[in-house]
C-alpha positions as a LaTeX table, in Angstrom:
\begin{tabular}{lrrr}
\hline
Residue & $x$ (\AA) & $y$ (\AA) & $z$ (\AA) \\
\hline
Met1 & $-54.08$ & 28.36 & $-61.03$ \\
Lys2 & $-55.29$ & 30.08 & $-57.76$ \\
Phe3 & $-58.30$ & 32.02 & $-57.63$ \\
Ser4 & $-58.83$ & 34.97 & $-55.54$ \\
Ala5 & $-61.88$ & 36.54 & $-55.30$ \\
Thr6 & $-62.21$ & 40.05 & $-53.56$ \\
Ile7 & $-64.98$ & 42.22 & $-52.38$ \\
Pro8 & $-63.91$ & 46.05 & $-51.93$ \\
Leu9 & $-66.22$ & 47.81 & $-49.05$ \\
Leu10 & $-66.82$ & 51.25 & $-49.82$ \\
Asp11 & $-67.24$ & 53.99 & $-47.17$ \\
Ala12 & $-68.96$ & 57.40 & $-48.35$ \\
Gly13 & $-68.40$ & 55.98 & $-52.01$ \\
Arg14 & $-64.25$ & 55.51 & $-52.28$ \\
Val15 & $-62.84$ & 51.83 & $-51.04$ \\
Ala16 & $-62.22$ & 51.69 & $-47.57$ \\
Arg17 & $-60.72$ & 47.98 & $-47.45$ \\
Val18 & $-60.79$ & 45.17 & $-49.26$ \\
Ile19 & $-61.81$ & 41.44 & $-48.14$ \\
Ser20 & $-61.62$ & 37.94 & $-49.92$ \\
Ile21 & $-64.71$ & 35.65 & $-50.35$ \\
Gly22 & $-63.42$ & 33.55 & $-48.36$ \\
Asp23 & $-63.41$ & 35.34 & $-45.63$ \\
Val24 & $-66.64$ & 36.08 & $-46.17$ \\
Val25 & $-67.36$ & 32.55 & $-45.68$ \\
Lys26 & $-65.66$ & 31.69 & $-42.80$ \\
Asn27 & $-67.36$ & 34.76 & $-41.13$ \\
Ile28 & $-70.78$ & 33.10 & $-42.35$ \\
Ile29 & $-69.76$ & 29.66 & $-41.25$ \\
Arg30 & $-68.69$ & 30.59 & $-37.41$ \\
Asp31 & $-71.89$ & 32.69 & $-37.35$ \\
Leu32 & $-74.03$ & 29.55 & $-38.32$ \\
Glu33 & $-71.70$ & 27.46 & $-35.13$ \\
His34 & $-72.67$ & 29.45 & $-32.96$ \\
Asn35 & $-75.96$ & 30.19 & $-33.29$ \\
Val36 & $-76.19$ & 25.95 & $-33.65$ \\
Gly37 & $-74.13$ & 25.94 & $-30.21$ \\
Asp38 & $-76.98$ & 28.36 & $-29.03$ \\
Leu39 & $-80.24$ & 26.39 & $-30.17$ \\
Met40 & $-78.46$ & 23.15 & $-29.21$ \\
Gly41 & $-78.47$ & 24.91 & $-25.72$ \\
Cys42 & $-81.54$ & 25.76 & $-25.48$ \\
Leu43 & $-82.79$ & 22.43 & $-26.19$ \\
Met44 & $-80.55$ & 21.33 & $-23.89$ \\
Lys45 & $-81.83$ & 23.61 & $-20.70$ \\
Asp46 & $-85.77$ & 22.68 & $-21.32$ \\
Gly47 & $-84.94$ & 18.58 & $-22.06$ \\
Pro48 & $-87.52$ & 16.83 & $-23.82$ \\
Gly49 & $-91.07$ & 17.90 & $-24.36$ \\
Gly50 & $-90.19$ & 21.69 & $-23.63$ \\
\hline
\end{tabular}
């Protein structure tokens, strides 16, 4: 059994698009990976002790 949860996106009370929960999770993970990369870049640039 395959389960696919979806979320309707509304615009002025009408369904504009339907997205899957998996798409939302993938987007969140991508954003977090980007943030980690930025933070690692700052740490490597400053070096130990700031």
